[in-house]
C-alpha positions, 0 to 999 in steps of 0.5 A: 361550212357543211354542204346539204343538198336539196333537189328542186328539179332536173339536174338543179340542187340547192346546196344549203350550207353555214356562213358566219358573220363578223362575230363567228356566229353561222347563219343557214344559207344557200346557192343554187347549182345545175349539176351539169356545170357544178363549179358554176353558182347560179344563185347566191341569196344575200339572206338567211333562211335560218339564223341563231335562236333565241338567246339561251337556246340551244342554238344561240350562237349558230346554226349549221344545216345537216340534212334536208328531205321533202315530206309531203308539202314540206321540207324538214331541216335537221340542223346543228345548233351550238353554243359555248360551253361551260367546262367544255369548248362547245354544246352542240345539238341537233335540232328541226326546222321546217320550211312551207316555201320550198326552202326560201324561209324555214321556222323552228318546229321547237325552240328545243333540240330534237336530240338533247341530252339522255340517258343514252347520250349524256354528251355532244348530239348533233349532225343528224342525218334521216332516211324515211322509208317507204313503210313510214318508219325513219332512221337518224343516223347522228353524231354522239359524244362519248367523253371528252379527253379534256375541256377542247377535245371530245371524242364522238362516234355515230350512232342510230335512233329511230322515230314514227314521225320523224320528230319524236327520236328515240335512242338506245346508244346503239352504235353505227359507226364506232372508232377505228384504232387511230381514230378520235371523232367521226363526223357529219354521216350522208347516207344515201339508200337504193335497192341494194341498201344503205350507203355512207360517207362521214369524216373521220379524225385521227391527226386531221379529218379524212373522208370514209365510207361504209355500207349496210344491208338494213340501216342498222349494221354497218360495215366500213369500206376499208382501204384508202379515204375517198379523196385525199388532201391536195397542196390547196384549200384541202391540204390541211383536212378534208371533211362534211363531204356530200355526194350527188349522182349525175350523168354517170359522175359522183360530184362531191361537195366538202369542206377543206382547211379549218374546216371550211374557212376558205369555203366549199370545194370540189372534187368529181369522179369519173 
């Protein structure tokens, strides 16, 4: 569940993901992939790089990767921590873990979430995606709850936070992507930046999840790319939903890893745009 890439060298990437144990608790591991053969797994270590937190912490019942970036000699992994809720189905918040061994293992920067409940965001705050600019500023795109329709059904859109160090974040409720008329949820943003501006892939849910896109010149004001979803369901493991896409470009192709039915119960799916 929830693929998140880290470039190693050349065409080699680690794809971090969440895998669940027999108690349905997610741990974070990775697979090594060569983009020249994106369907082939070169390495799949058995031990997780991050396990659920101590009893009572925000991530004591599961962790999922959201975004990995290199910062100096360290690797920052922004992740999702979750646990069962009280009056609602779950609590979801964003955390930060740091690696000093090239991504083989991670240590929590804090046992508390880096985005938790606040005056601007009193509900779910999770799935952080980070862009660090050349001037030293940091932008975060994250999933923010706006209401619970009932105990099993939250609504959440994508909002923006800023930071000067990537650890302490300022939030005022600024919305990056809001709901279309038929949508109930907007899930994990995946953002790239180049000389033309910013590009976001995200999942939107009406009846079921489908992948969408948006663009921005400044990273703050976003415009959806209207039209058909990035990818439509097939008759296979993604016939019920397509969610949490991540995009890599190699040799003129766009390569997408994503989750299908039941949020990834069958594993990671792969699509290639030639």
